[in-house]
ROTOR-317626 format. One record per residue: x, y, z of N, C-alpha, C in turn. Coordinates in steps of 0.02 Angstrom, whole numbers, always signed. Layout:
<atoms>
<<X, Y, Z>, <X, Y, Z>, <X, Y, Z>>
...
</atoms>
This chain:
<atoms>
<<+761, +727, +388>, <+765, +656, +403>, <+811, +645, +462>>
<<+792, +599, +507>, <+830, +587, +567>, <+892, +544, +554>>
<<+929, +535, +608>, <+990, +494, +605>, <+969, +420, +604>>
<<+1003, +381, +563>, <+989, +310, +559>, <+1015, +276, +622>>
<<+973, +237, +654>, <+990, +202, +716>, <+991, +127, +701>>
<<+1051, +97, +706>, <+1055, +25, +694>, <+1010, -11, +744>>
<<+969, -57, +717>, <+918, -90, +758>, <+913, -164, +739>>
<<+920, -207, +787>, <+912, -280, +777>, <+955, -306, +719>>
<<+1013, -277, +709>, <+1058, -298, +655>, <+1043, -267, +588>>
<<+994, -223, +585>, <+977, -188, +523>, <+1005, -117, +526>>
<<+1019, -86, +469>, <+1050, -20, +469>, <+1007, +35, +502>>
<<+942, +26, +505>, <+898, +77, +535>, <+836, +45, +565>>
<<+800, +85, +604>, <+736, +60, +631>, <+687, +45, +575>>
<<+687, +87, +524>, <+641, +76, +467>, <+657, +10, +433>>
<<+721, -4, +421>, <+740, -67, +390>, <+719, -127, +433>>
<<+726, -119, +499>, <+706, -173, +545>, <+630, -184, +542>>
<<+592, -129, +543>, <+519, -134, +540>, <+498, -168, +475>>
<<+525, -147, +419>, <+506, -176, +354>, <+525, -250, +350>>
<<+583, -267, +375>, <+605, -337, +373>, <+560, -381, +416>>
<<+544, -357, +476>, <+500, -396, +520>, <+430, -402, +490>>
<<+407, -349, +459>, <+340, -351, +428>, <+340, -403, +372>>
<<+394, -406, +332>, <+397, -456, +278>, <+397, -527, +306>>
<<+419, -535, +368>, <+419, -600, +401>, <+351, -616, +432>>
<<+304, -568, +426>, <+237, -579, +452>, <+228, -562, +525>>
<<+275, -524, +553>, <+271, -505, +623>, <+219, -448, +631>>
<<+178, -452, +683>, <+126, -402, +694>, <+156, -336, +716>>
<<+116, -283, +710>, <+138, -216, +731>, <+157, -215, +804>>
<<+115, -246, +846>, <+129, -246, +919>, <+194, -283, +934>>
<<+206, -339, +901>, <+268, -376, +913>, <+329, -338, +888>>
<<+323, -306, +830>, <+378, -265, +805>, <+395, -210, +855>>
<<+344, -176, +880>, <+354, -123, +929>, <+390, -150, +991>>
<<+368, -208, +1015>, <+398, -238, +1074>, <+471, -257, +1062>>
<<+485, -286, +1005>, <+554, -307, +991>, <+602, -248, +985>>
<<+577, -194, +955>, <+621, -136, +944>, <+621, -90, +1004>>
<<+566, -91, +1043>, <+560, -47, +1101>, <+532, +22, +1082>>
<<+484, +23, +1036>, <+453, +85, +1015>, <+377, +76, +1018>>
<<+340, +131, +1011>, <+267, +129, +1011>, <+242, +99, +946>>
<<+182, +69, +948>, <+152, +42, +887>, <+139, +98, +836>>
<<+124, +158, +860>, <+113, +214, +814>, <+178, +232, +778>>
<<+234, +222, +810>, <+299, +236, +778>, <+313, +184, +724>>
<<+294, +121, +738>, <+301, +69, +687>, <+262, +88, +624>>
<<+200, +108, +634>, <+157, +128, +577>, <+186, +188, +541>>
<<+211, +236, +578>, <+240, +296, +547>, <+302, +279, +506>>
<<+344, +235, +532>, <+404, +214, +495>, <+386, +178, +431>>
<<+336, +134, +435>, <+313, +99, +375>, <+286, +149, +323>>
<<+245, +195, +347>, <+214, +243, +301>, <+267, +287, +268>>
<<+315, +311, +306>, <+366, +355, +277>, <+410, +316, +228>>
<<+422, +252, +242>, <+462, +211, +196>, <+425, +203, +129>>
<<+360, +192, +132>, <+320, +186, +72>, <+319, +250, +31>>
<<+316, +307, +66>, <+316, +372, +32>, <+383, +384, -2>>
<<+438, +365, +31>, <+504, +378, +3>, <+516, +336, -60>>
<<+489, +276, -63>, <+500, +231, -120>, <+454, +247, -179>>
<<+400, +283, -166>, <+349, +295, -216>, <+375, +344, -269>>
<<+373, +322, -330>, <+390, +366, -386>, <+325, +390, -418>>
<<+316, +455, -423>, <+253, +479, -452>, <+248, +463, -526>>
<<+187, +451, -548>, <+177, +442, -620>, <+190, +509, -653>>
<<+215, +509, -715>, <+234, +572, -748>, <+179, +624, -749>>
<<+117, +604, -757>, <+63, +653, -761>, <+18, +652, -700>>
<<+44, +626, -644>, <+2, +619, -585>, <-30, +685, -564>>
<<+6, +740, -571>, <-22, +803, -550>, <-81, +825, -594>>
<<-90, +794, -652>, <-146, +810, -696>, <-205, +762, -687>>
<<-199, +715, -642>, <-252, +666, -631>, <-311, +695, -594>>
<<-366, +660, -597>, <-426, +679, -559>, <-434, +631, -501>>
<<-468, +654, -451>, <-479, +614, -391>, <-536, +565, -400>>
<<-526, +504, -376>, <-578, +454, -374>, <-587, +436, -301>>
<<-649, +437, -277>, <-663, +420, -208>, <-683, +347, -203>>
<<-652, +311, -157>, <-670, +241, -145>, <-706, +237, -78>>
<<-759, +198, -74>, <-795, +190, -10>, <-747, +161, +42>>
<<-758, +182, +104>, <-714, +161, +158>, <-713, +85, +167>>
<<-770, +51, +154>, <-770, -22, +161>, <-726, -55, +109>>
<<-721, -24, +50>, <-675, -51, -2>, <-603, -41, +20>>
<<-587, +18, +46>, <-518, +31, +69>, <-501, -14, +128>>
<<-549, -26, +172>, <-536, -71, +228>, <-523, -142, +205>>
<<-560, -165, +154>, <-549, -232, +126>, <-481, -237, +93>>
<<-458, -182, +63>, <-392, -182, +30>, <-335, -176, +80>>
<<-350, -154, +141>, <-299, -142, +191>, <-248, -197, +202>>
<<-270, -259, +215>, <-221, -313, +226>, <-178, -327, +164>>
<<-208, -321, +105>, <-170, -334, +44>, <-120, -277, +31>>
<<-139, -217, +49>, <-94, -159, +42>, <-36, -166, +92>>
<<-51, -187, +153>, <+1, -194, +204>, <+54, -245, +182>>
<<+32, -299, +150>, <+80, -350, +126>, <+128, -320, +75>>
<<+105, -269, +40>, <+145, -238, -13>, <+177, -173, +10>>
<<+171, -160, +75>, <+200, -100, +106>, <+175, -36, +72>>
<<+110, -33, +62>, <+81, +28, +31>, <+15, +44, +64>>
<<-9, +103, +52>, <-74, +125, +78>, <-130, +95, +36>>
<<-187, +80, +65>, <-244, +54, +26>, <-264, +98, -33>>
<<-258, +164, -26>, <-273, +208, -83>, <-227, +194, -142>>
<<-163, +184, -127>, <-114, +170, -180>, <-130, +103, -213>>
<<-148, +53, -173>, <-165, -12, -201>, <-227, -7, -246>>
<<-277, +32, -224>, <-337, +42, -265>, <-319, +73, -332>>
<<-276, +125, -331>, <-254, +156, -394>, <-216, +107, -437>>
<<-172, +68, -406>, <-132, +19, -444>, <-177, -33, -477>>
<<-228, -56, -442>, <-274, -105, -470>, <-310, -75, -530>>
<<-336, -15, -523>, <-372, +17, -578>, <-325, +29, -637>>
<<-264, +54, -623>, <-215, +65, -677>, <-199, +0, -714>>
<<-189, -54, -676>, <-171, -118, -707>, <-228, -145, -749>>
<<-289, -142, -723>, <-347, -166, -761>, <-354, -126, -826>>
<<-344, -61, -822>, <-349, -18, -882>, <-291, -32, -930>>
<<-230, -31, -905>, <-171, -41, -948>, <-171, -109, -983>>
<<-194, -160, -948>, <-194, -228, -975>, <-259, -245, -1012>>
<<-303, -195, -1019>, <-366, -204, -1055>, <-406, -263, -1027>>
<<-412, -263, -961>, <-446, -318, -926>, <-515, -299, -900>>
<<-541, -243, -920>, <-605, -218, -892>, <-661, -269, -903>>
<<-669, -293, -964>, <-723, -342, -977>, <-712, -406, -938>>
<<-650, -428, -932>, <-636, -490, -894>, <-652, -481, -820>>
<<-635, -423, -793>, <-647, -411, -722>, <-721, -402, -707>>
<<-756, -364, -749>, <-827, -350, -736>, <-872, -408, -757>>
<<-855, -444, -810>, <-894, -501, -833>, <-968, -483, -838>>
<<-981, -427, -871>, <-1049, -402, -878>, <-1071, -397, -951>>
<<-1040, -436, -995>, <-1054, -431, -1067>, <-1129, -439, -1083>>
<<-1163, -485, -1050>, <-1234, -495, -1063>, <-1275, -434, -1044>>
<<-1255, -400, -990>, <-1292, -341, -968>, <-1284, -282, -1016>>
<<-1230, -281, -1056>, <-1214, -224, -1098>, <-1245, -230, -1169>>
<<-1274, -286, -1186>, <-1301, -296, -1253>, <-1351, -242, -1273>>
<<-1390, -219, -1226>, <-1440, -168, -1241>, <-1410, -98, -1250>>
<<-1347, -88, -1231>, <-1315, -22, -1235>, <-1282, -10, -1302>>
<<-1270, -62, -1342>, <-1233, -54, -1405>, <-1275, -21, -1458>>
</atoms>
């Protein structure tokens, strides 16, 4: 990990990027204010999300689920608001729906399932 560089009154560039993002500032504007490339802004955000992420206890025993790229693209803006990757948001949504027993409410397909019982 690199040396923390105080930036715009925040303890580090990462803290400045995250604070500006919470204020709704665009990637290009954040880069301009700090004096870094837009790719560096994205990298700082991504590494901050990785550092905060606590793995689920059995995550290494999980199986992979593939989401279509159009679904991940649609989740992108919502994931960015939460400072996470769209894949993480997709997993969180599925986990929440399962944990809260909301599958029937989300799918609303009870009439279609009558023939399966």
